[in-house]
C-alpha positions in Angstrom: 261.3 136.7 138.7 257.5 137.1 140.0 257.5 141.4 139.3 258.7 140.6 135.9 255.2 139.0 134.5 252.6 141.2 132.4 249.4 140.6 133.3 246.9 143.0 133.0 243.4 141.3 134.0 244.5 139.1 136.6 246.2 138.5 140.0 247.1 135.6 138.7 251.2 135.4 137.7 252.1 132.1 136.2 255.7 132.5 134.9 256.4 128.9 134.2 260.2 128.9 134.0 260.8 132.3 132.4 258.7 134.8 132.7 256.5 134.7 129.8 252.8 135.3 130.7 250.8 137.6 128.3 247.4 137.9 128.9 244.7 140.4 127.4 241.0 141.3 127.4 240.5 138.3 124.8 241.4 135.4 127.5 241.3 134.0 123.8 243.9 135.6 122.7 246.3 135.5 126.4 249.7 133.3 125.9 250.1 130.6 128.5 253.2 130.8 130.1 253.7 127.2 129.4 253.2 127.6 125.5 255.1 130.6 125.5 257.9 129.2 127.1 258.0 125.6 125.0 257.3 127.6 121.2 261.2 129.8 122.9 262.7 127.0 124.0 261.7 125.9 120.2 262.8 128.6 118.4 266.6 128.3 120.1 266.6 124.4 118.7 265.2 122.3 121.9 263.1 119.3 121.2 262.7 117.0 123.8 261.9 117.9 127.2 262.7 116.7 130.4 260.8 118.6 132.2 259.0 122.0 133.0 258.5 124.2 136.0 255.6 125.8 136.9 255.5 128.9 139.9 252.8 130.9 141.4 252.4 133.0 143.6 249.7 130.8 145.6 249.7 129.5 148.2 249.2 125.7 146.2 251.2 124.6 143.2 249.1 126.0 140.2 248.6 123.3 137.5 248.4 124.2 133.8 245.4 124.9 132.2 243.8 122.2 129.7 245.4 123.8 126.6 248.6 123.7 127.9 248.4 120.5 128.6 247.6 119.3 125.4 250.3 121.9 123.7 252.7 120.2 126.7 251.8 116.4 125.5 252.5 117.1 121.8 256.1 117.2 122.5 256.4 114.2 124.7 255.7 112.2 128.1 258.1 114.5 130.4 257.4 115.7 134.2 255.9 118.6 135.4 257.1 120.3 138.6 254.8 122.7 140.2 255.3 125.1 142.9 254.6 127.7 145.3 256.6 130.9 145.9 254.7 131.5 148.6 255.0 128.6 150.6 257.5 126.5 148.7 255.3 123.6 148.1 255.8 121.8 145.2 253.8 119.0 143.3 255.8 116.9 140.8 253.9 114.6 137.9 254.3 113.3 134.5 252.2 114.8 131.5 250.0 111.8 131.1 248.9 112.0 134.7 247.7 115.3 134.1 246.0 114.6 130.7 245.1 110.6 130.5 244.2 109.1 127.6 245.7 111.9 125.3 245.5 112.3 121.6 248.9 112.6 120.9 251.2 112.5 117.5 251.4 108.8 118.2 247.6 108.3 117.5 248.4 110.4 114.0 251.2 107.7 113.3 248.8 105.1 114.0 245.8 106.7 112.0 248.1 107.0 108.9 250.0 103.3 109.1 246.5 102.3 109.4 245.1 104.1 106.0 248.3 102.8 103.8 
């Protein structure tokens, strides 16, 4: 799976659960594997997630970037399984451990309720 990644500018490949990382010269325009995996799942009708797996060829498991952490938590609290294809090291945690005090849709609901 790691060979199927499309990455022009980094030696770091990040395929999540399916090979979906797509980077370009404008890093702001990069589509991280985590966000691409979730939007692909959403387009196929999936709405509730139990976990996301992120695998790289680094020695240690890689964590999602800050933008991905916020994006992922928008869809609920679930496990993040991070692994190294090189060493078989695995780390598992929940999104709120990666992004404590996250701004989530629940905060919007609380705000809306207090304004009615």
